[in-house]
C-alpha positions as CSV (number, residue, x, y, z in Angstrom):
1,M,52.5,99.1,85.2
2,K,54.6,102.2,84.8
3,I,53.5,103.6,88.1
4,H,54.3,100.3,89.8
5,T,57.8,100.3,88.3
6,E,58.5,103.8,89.4
7,K,57.3,103.1,92.9
8,K,59.5,100.0,93.2
9,K,62.5,102.0,92.0
10,N,61.8,104.8,94.5
11,I,61.6,102.2,97.3
12,H,64.9,100.7,96.2
13,W,66.5,104.2,96.1
14,N,65.1,105.1,99.6
15,T,66.4,101.7,101.0
16,M,69.9,102.6,99.7
17,R,69.6,105.9,101.5
18,I,68.5,104.3,104.7
19,L,71.4,101.9,104.6
20,A,74.0,104.6,103.9
21,A,72.6,107.0,106.5
22,G,72.1,104.2,109.1
23,F,75.7,103.1,109.0
24,A,77.0,106.7,109.0
25,G,74.8,107.5,112.0
26,A,75.8,104.4,113.9
27,I,79.5,105.2,113.2
28,L,79.2,108.8,114.5
29,L,77.2,107.7,117.6
30,G,79.8,105.0,118.3
31,A,82.6,107.5,118.1
32,L,80.9,109.8,120.6
33,L,80.3,106.9,123.0
34,L,83.9,105.7,122.7
35,M,85.2,109.2,123.6
36,L,83.5,109.2,127.0
37,P,85.9,109.1,129.9
38,I,84.2,106.0,131.3
39,C,85.1,104.1,128.2
40,N,88.9,104.9,128.3
41,N,91.8,104.3,130.6
42,E,93.4,107.3,129.2
43,P,92.2,110.2,127.0
44,I,91.5,109.3,123.4
45,A,91.6,111.6,120.3
46,F,88.4,112.0,118.3
47,M,90.1,110.6,115.2
48,D,91.0,107.4,117.1
49,A,87.5,107.1,118.4
50,L,86.1,107.7,115.0
51,F,88.4,105.2,113.4
52,T,87.6,102.6,116.1
53,S,83.9,103.1,115.7
54,T,84.2,102.8,111.9
55,T,86.2,99.7,112.0
56,A,83.7,98.1,114.5
57,I,80.5,99.1,112.6
58,C,82.1,98.2,109.3
59,V,83.4,95.0,110.9
60,T,86.9,95.6,109.5
61,G,89.5,95.2,112.2
62,L,92.1,97.9,111.3
63,I,92.8,99.7,114.5
64,T,94.8,102.7,115.7
65,I,94.6,101.8,119.4
66,V,95.2,98.7,121.5
67,P,91.6,97.9,122.7
68,M,92.9,95.7,125.5
69,T,94.8,98.5,127.2
70,Q,93.0,101.7,125.9
71,L,89.4,100.7,126.7
72,T,87.8,100.1,130.1
73,V,85.3,97.3,130.6
74,I,82.5,99.6,129.6
75,G,84.4,100.7,126.5
76,K,84.9,97.1,125.5
77,V,81.2,96.5,126.0
78,V,80.4,99.5,123.7
79,L,82.9,98.2,121.1
80,C,81.4,94.7,121.3
81,V,77.9,96.2,120.7
82,L,79.1,98.2,117.8
83,I,80.6,95.1,116.2
84,Q,77.3,93.2,116.7
85,I,75.4,96.0,115.0
86,G,77.8,96.1,112.2
87,G,77.8,92.4,111.7
88,L,74.0,92.0,111.6
89,G,73.4,95.3,109.8
90,V,71.5,98.3,110.8
91,I,68.1,97.2,109.3
92,A,68.3,93.7,110.8
93,C,69.2,95.3,114.2
94,V,66.3,97.8,114.1
95,T,63.9,95.0,113.0
96,G,65.1,92.7,115.8
97,F,64.7,95.6,118.3
98,F,61.0,96.1,117.1
99,L,60.4,92.4,117.4
100,L,61.8,92.4,121.0
101,L,59.4,95.2,121.9
102,R,56.6,93.3,120.1
103,R,56.1,96.2,117.7
104,K,54.2,95.5,114.5
105,I,56.4,95.5,111.4
106,T,54.6,97.4,108.7
107,L,54.4,96.4,105.0
108,G,56.6,99.3,104.1
109,T,59.3,98.1,106.5
110,R,59.0,94.6,105.1
111,V,59.5,96.0,101.6
112,V,62.6,97.9,102.8
113,I,64.0,94.7,104.4
114,A,63.4,92.8,101.1
115,E,65.2,95.5,99.1
116,A,68.1,95.5,101.5
117,Y,68.6,91.7,101.2
118,S,67.8,91.6,97.4
119,A,64.9,89.3,98.1
120,E,62.1,88.5,95.6
121,G,59.4,90.1,97.7
122,P,58.4,91.2,101.2
123,G,56.9,87.8,102.1
124,G,58.7,86.0,105.0
125,M,61.2,88.9,105.6
126,V,60.4,89.3,109.3
127,L,60.7,85.6,109.9
128,M,64.1,85.6,108.0
129,I,65.4,88.5,110.2
130,K,64.2,86.7,113.3
131,N,65.9,83.5,112.4
132,A,69.1,85.3,111.4
133,V,69.3,87.1,114.7
134,L,68.5,84.0,116.7
135,G,70.9,81.9,114.6
136,T,73.6,84.5,115.1
137,F,73.2,84.5,118.9
138,L,73.2,80.7,119.0
139,V,76.4,80.4,117.0
140,E,78.1,83.1,119.0
141,F,77.1,81.5,122.3
142,L,78.5,78.1,121.2
143,G,81.7,79.9,120.0
144,A,82.0,81.6,123.3
145,L,81.7,78.3,125.2
146,I,84.6,76.9,123.1
147,Y,86.8,80.0,123.6
148,A,86.0,79.8,127.3
149,T,87.9,76.5,127.6
150,V,91.1,78.5,126.8
151,F,90.4,82.0,128.2
152,I,88.9,81.1,131.6
153,P,92.0,79.2,132.7
154,K,94.1,82.1,131.5
155,Y,92.1,85.1,132.7
156,G,89.9,83.7,135.5
157,V,86.1,83.2,135.3
158,L,84.7,86.7,134.9
159,K,87.3,88.1,132.6
160,G,87.6,84.8,130.7
161,I,83.9,84.8,130.0
162,G,84.0,88.5,128.9
163,V,87.0,87.8,126.5
164,S,85.3,84.7,125.2
165,V,82.0,86.5,124.4
166,F,83.8,89.4,122.8
167,Q,86.0,87.2,120.6
168,S,83.1,85.0,119.6
169,I,81.1,88.0,118.4
170,S,84.1,89.6,116.7
171,S,84.9,86.3,114.9
172,F,81.4,85.6,113.7
173,C,80.9,89.2,112.6
174,N,84.2,89.0,110.7
175,A,85.4,92.0,112.6
176,G,88.8,90.7,113.6
177,I,89.1,93.0,116.6
178,D,90.6,91.4,119.7
179,I,91.1,92.3,123.3
180,V,93.9,89.8,124.0
181,G,96.9,92.0,123.3
182,A,98.7,93.9,120.6
183,T,99.5,90.9,118.4
184,S,96.1,89.4,117.7
185,F,96.2,85.6,118.0
186,A,99.9,85.3,117.3
187,A,100.4,83.8,120.7
188,Y,97.9,81.0,119.9
189,V,99.5,80.0,116.5
190,S,99.8,76.4,117.7
191,N,96.5,76.2,119.7
192,P,94.0,74.1,117.7
193,V,91.0,75.2,119.9
194,I,91.5,78.9,119.1
195,N,92.4,78.3,115.5
196,I,89.6,75.9,114.5
197,N,86.9,77.7,116.5
198,T,87.9,81.1,115.0
199,M,88.0,79.7,111.5
200,L,84.6,78.1,111.8
201,L,83.0,81.2,113.2
202,I,84.5,83.3,110.4
203,I,83.3,80.9,107.7
204,L,79.8,80.7,109.2
205,G,79.5,84.4,109.4
206,G,80.9,85.0,106.0
207,I,79.0,82.4,104.1
208,G,75.7,84.4,104.4
209,F,72.3,83.8,106.0
210,P,70.6,82.8,102.7
211,V,73.0,79.9,102.4
212,W,72.4,79.0,106.1
213,F,68.6,78.8,105.6
214,D,68.9,76.9,102.3
215,V,71.2,74.3,103.7
216,I,69.1,73.8,106.9
217,R,65.9,73.6,104.8
218,N,67.4,71.1,102.3
219,T,68.9,69.0,105.1
220,K,65.6,68.6,106.8
221,R,63.9,67.7,103.6
222,T,66.6,65.3,102.5
223,F,66.5,63.3,105.8
224,K,62.7,63.2,105.8
225,E,62.5,61.7,102.3
226,P,64.0,58.5,101.0
227,V,66.4,60.1,98.5
228,P,70.2,59.9,97.9
229,K,72.2,62.0,100.4
230,K,73.9,63.7,97.4
231,R,70.8,65.8,97.2
232,L,72.2,67.6,100.3
233,F,74.1,69.6,97.6
234,T,72.3,69.1,94.3
235,A,69.0,70.3,95.6
236,L,70.4,73.5,96.9
237,Q,69.6,76.8,95.2
238,L,72.0,78.0,92.6
239,H,73.3,80.9,94.9
240,S,74.1,78.4,97.6
241,K,75.9,76.0,95.3
242,I,78.1,78.8,93.9
243,A,78.8,80.4,97.3
244,L,79.8,77.1,98.9
245,T,81.9,75.9,96.0
246,T,83.7,79.1,95.5
247,T,84.4,79.4,99.2
248,A,85.8,75.9,99.3
249,I,88.1,76.6,96.3
250,L,89.4,79.8,97.8
251,L,90.0,78.4,101.2
252,V,91.8,75.3,100.0
253,G,93.7,77.1,97.2
254,G,94.7,79.9,99.6
255,T,95.9,77.5,102.2
256,L,98.1,75.6,99.7
257,F,99.6,78.7,98.2
258,I,100.3,80.3,101.5
259,L,101.9,77.1,102.8
260,L,104.1,77.0,99.7
261,F,105.1,80.7,99.9
262,E,105.8,80.8,103.6
263,Y,107.0,77.2,104.3
264,H,110.7,78.2,104.8
265,N,110.1,81.8,106.1
266,Q,111.8,81.8,109.5
267,K,110.0,85.0,110.5
268,T,106.5,83.4,110.1
269,M,106.0,79.7,110.0
270,G,109.5,78.4,109.2
271,N,110.1,77.1,112.8
272,L,106.7,75.5,113.3
273,A,105.9,71.8,113.1
274,L,104.3,70.6,109.9
275,H,100.7,70.4,111.3
276,D,101.1,73.9,112.8
277,K,102.3,75.2,109.4
278,V,99.2,73.8,107.7
279,M,96.9,75.2,110.5
280,S,98.5,78.7,110.3
281,A,98.3,78.7,106.5
282,A,94.6,77.7,106.7
283,F,94.0,80.4,109.3
284,Q,95.7,83.0,107.1
285,S,93.5,81.9,104.1
286,V,90.3,82.1,106.1
287,T,91.0,85.4,107.9
288,A,92.1,87.1,104.6
289,R,88.5,86.8,103.5
290,T,87.4,89.7,105.7
291,A,88.1,88.6,109.3
292,G,91.3,90.4,110.3
293,Y,92.8,88.2,113.0
294,Y,96.2,86.8,112.4
295,T,98.5,84.1,113.9
296,L,101.4,84.9,111.6
297,P,103.0,88.4,111.7
298,Q,101.8,90.2,108.7
299,D,104.6,92.7,108.2
300,V,107.2,90.0,107.5
301,L,105.2,87.9,105.1
302,H,106.8,87.4,101.7
303,D,105.6,89.8,99.0
304,E,103.9,87.0,97.1
305,T,101.9,86.0,100.2
306,K,100.9,89.6,100.7
307,F,99.8,89.9,97.1
308,L,97.8,86.7,97.3
309,T,96.2,88.0,100.5
310,V,95.3,91.2,98.7
311,I,93.4,89.2,96.1
312,L,91.6,87.2,98.8
313,M,90.7,90.4,100.7
314,L,89.2,92.0,97.7
315,I,87.1,88.9,96.8
316,G,85.8,88.7,100.4
317,G,82.9,86.5,101.6
318,S,79.4,85.7,100.3
319,P,76.4,88.0,100.0
320,G,73.9,88.3,102.9
321,G,76.5,87.7,105.6
322,T,78.9,89.6,107.7
323,A,81.8,89.6,105.2
324,G,82.9,92.3,102.8
325,G,84.6,92.4,99.4
326,I,83.1,92.0,95.9
327,K,81.7,88.6,97.2
328,T,82.4,85.1,96.1
329,T,79.3,84.8,93.9
330,T,80.3,87.9,91.9
331,M,83.8,86.6,91.3
332,A,82.5,83.1,90.3
333,M,80.0,84.7,87.9
334,L,82.7,86.7,86.1
335,V,85.1,83.7,85.9
336,L,82.2,81.5,84.5
337,T,81.4,84.2,82.0
338,A,85.0,84.4,80.8
339,F,85.2,80.6,80.4
340,S,81.9,80.6,78.5
341,F,83.2,83.2,76.1
342,I,86.4,81.3,75.6
343,R,84.4,78.2,74.7
344,G,82.4,80.2,72.2
345,G,79.3,80.5,74.4
346,T,77.1,83.5,74.9
347,D,75.5,82.7,78.3
348,T,76.8,82.4,81.9
349,E,76.0,79.0,83.1
350,A,76.6,77.1,86.4
351,F,75.2,73.8,87.7
352,G,72.8,73.4,84.8
353,R,71.4,76.9,85.2
354,Q,71.7,80.1,83.3
355,I,72.6,83.3,85.2
356,T,70.7,86.3,83.9
357,K,72.4,89.2,82.1
358,E,71.0,91.6,84.7
359,N,72.9,89.7,87.3
360,F,76.1,89.9,85.3
361,R,75.7,93.7,84.7
362,T,75.2,94.3,88.4
363,G,78.2,92.1,89.3
364,F,80.4,93.8,86.7
365,T,79.4,97.2,88.0
366,V,80.2,96.2,91.6
367,V,83.7,95.0,90.5
368,M,84.3,98.2,88.5
369,L,83.2,100.4,91.4
370,V,85.3,98.5,94.0
371,G,88.3,98.6,91.7
372,T,87.9,102.3,91.2
373,V,87.6,103.1,94.9
374,Y,90.5,100.8,95.7
375,I,92.8,102.5,93.1
376,V,91.8,106.0,94.1
377,G,92.4,105.1,97.8
378,T,95.7,103.5,97.1
379,I,96.9,106.6,95.1
380,A,95.7,108.9,97.8
381,L,97.8,107.0,100.4
382,L,100.8,107.0,98.1
383,M,100.5,110.8,97.7
384,I,100.1,111.4,101.4
385,E,102.7,109.0,102.9
386,S,106.4,109.0,102.4
387,D,108.2,107.0,99.7
388,Q,109.8,104.9,102.4
389,I,106.6,102.7,102.9
390,P,106.8,99.6,100.5
391,F,104.2,99.8,97.8
392,I,103.0,96.3,98.6
393,D,102.2,97.4,102.2
394,I,100.1,100.3,100.9
395,L,98.2,97.9,98.6
396,Y,97.8,95.6,101.6
397,E,96.4,98.3,103.8
398,T,93.9,99.7,101.3
399,A,92.7,96.3,100.2
400,S,92.1,95.5,103.9
401,A,90.0,98.6,104.3
402,M,88.1,98.2,101.0
403,G,87.4,94.5,101.7
404,T,86.5,95.3,105.4
405,V,89.2,92.7,106.4
406,G,91.4,94.3,109.1
407,L,94.7,92.7,108.3
408,S,97.6,95.2,108.5
409,A,101.3,95.1,107.7
410,N,101.8,96.9,111.0
411,L,101.0,100.2,109.2
412,T,97.7,101.7,110.3
413,P,98.7,103.2,113.7
414,S,101.7,105.0,112.1
415,L,99.8,106.5,109.2
416,S,99.0,110.2,109.2
417,R,95.5,111.4,110.1
418,A,94.8,112.2,106.5
419,S,95.6,108.6,105.4
420,Q,93.5,107.3,108.3
421,L,90.6,109.4,107.1
422,V,91.1,107.8,103.6
423,L,90.9,104.4,105.2
424,I,87.8,105.4,107.1
425,M,86.0,106.3,103.9
426,M,87.2,103.1,102.2
427,M,85.9,101.0,105.2
428,Y,82.5,102.8,105.0
429,L,82.2,102.3,101.3
430,G,83.3,98.7,101.6
431,R,80.6,98.0,104.2
432,I,77.6,99.6,102.6
433,G,78.9,98.7,99.1
434,P,80.1,101.1,96.4
435,L,77.0,100.3,94.4
436,T,74.8,101.5,97.2
437,F,76.8,104.7,97.5
438,A,76.7,105.3,93.8
439,L,72.9,104.9,93.7
440,V,72.4,107.2,96.7
441,F,74.4,110.1,95.2
442,G,73.8,109.2,91.6
443,G,70.1,109.7,91.8
444,K,67.1,107.5,91.2
445,A,67.3,104.8,88.6
446,L,65.2,105.6,85.6
447,A,62.4,103.4,84.4
448,K,63.0,101.4,81.3
449,D,60.3,103.5,79.5
450,H,62.5,106.6,79.9
451,Y,65.3,105.2,77.8
452,R,65.2,105.5,74.0
453,E,66.5,102.8,71.7
454,L,69.8,103.9,70.1
455,P,71.4,102.5,67.0
456,K,73.7,99.5,67.8
457,R,77.3,99.4,66.7
458,R,80.4,97.3,67.4
459,I,83.8,98.6,68.6
460,L,87.2,97.0,68.5
461,I,88.1,94.9,71.6
462,G,91.5,93.5,72.6
């Protein structure tokens, strides 16, 4: 039993190293490709290429160049491929490539996949990756078709198709990188096709593949059996219920508060019709949860809107998808624990189920590590940059990097190279997860047998 435990922990540790090294290697390779003359209309600095590769692989969206004018068609294709790799994940992409070549997936590889996706065991992992890749391509294809109804009339057939495919991939992967200009989707603030299609792609990408499969599986079962349709939700796994409920609360709540804060702001939505105000508020709420597109200029948002967006960026999307942040399920678990304690309870409960203490400890650790990196990164930017940059804009930029969002208060291109390097590190840590980074450099986890029981004492709290 002890040998089995040690072996499992070694596999877990090796998987963390594979993830960390895989993303780092992809970023470096992407930077080298983006530096090639055939990828650029004019020479590009290595730091800009590195930043662009990082923001693509980490599906963030912060950018120091204007991809529409800087990159050639080949450069845009390279950038699109990097976004796709970053969205699916290195392990999923490698596995998908092996499946395409009809290579046999070994048991060791299946175990690594299971560890990477926090699954119970290696059974069904290859099928899950296959379905995730196929599902991704199907959704991106449908998204591109909808985008094409707008972009083909504007750009022509060939360029319109190219822009549609790029934007669909970038939206689904929650990258938020665009090739339509220097102001993201601001020109389409009143266009329902662009707004609704983008929001749906962002939500589908950010909700996570485990929720996808659970909803599809439960929908098939519900319609085959003569049972109440309410089982579409009640029969879902606990993870799916929490992810869907928290996502809905954040999206609706974010929309209402942004609409309230910005309703009379003449620099953002003040001059829009009521239905366009609601749509732009919803878009801001959705994109703040790790996408990075915008229809409202971010630098002139009210401070209360920026602060709310910072909170949404740090929360992010759901596990097992293309989004970043501490994740919706982690946030929900901590809130539920707090409510349980206030009511005098000792357990974390949701939908008639109890969440394990190991789950809580992992979630609490993630929040602490994300908070630590966010604070350190913010302090670093404050030390490097001049005092003339508003504090809220620094908070906005670092939260965007840490949550792999990509929204910017028009600050990233004007930052010093040192500050951009800080953002690169924050994007990287935000994508692989601070917990992964800590396990890689902190060493292997010890087996339970290696710990000795210490006397228990209470300390003063509050």
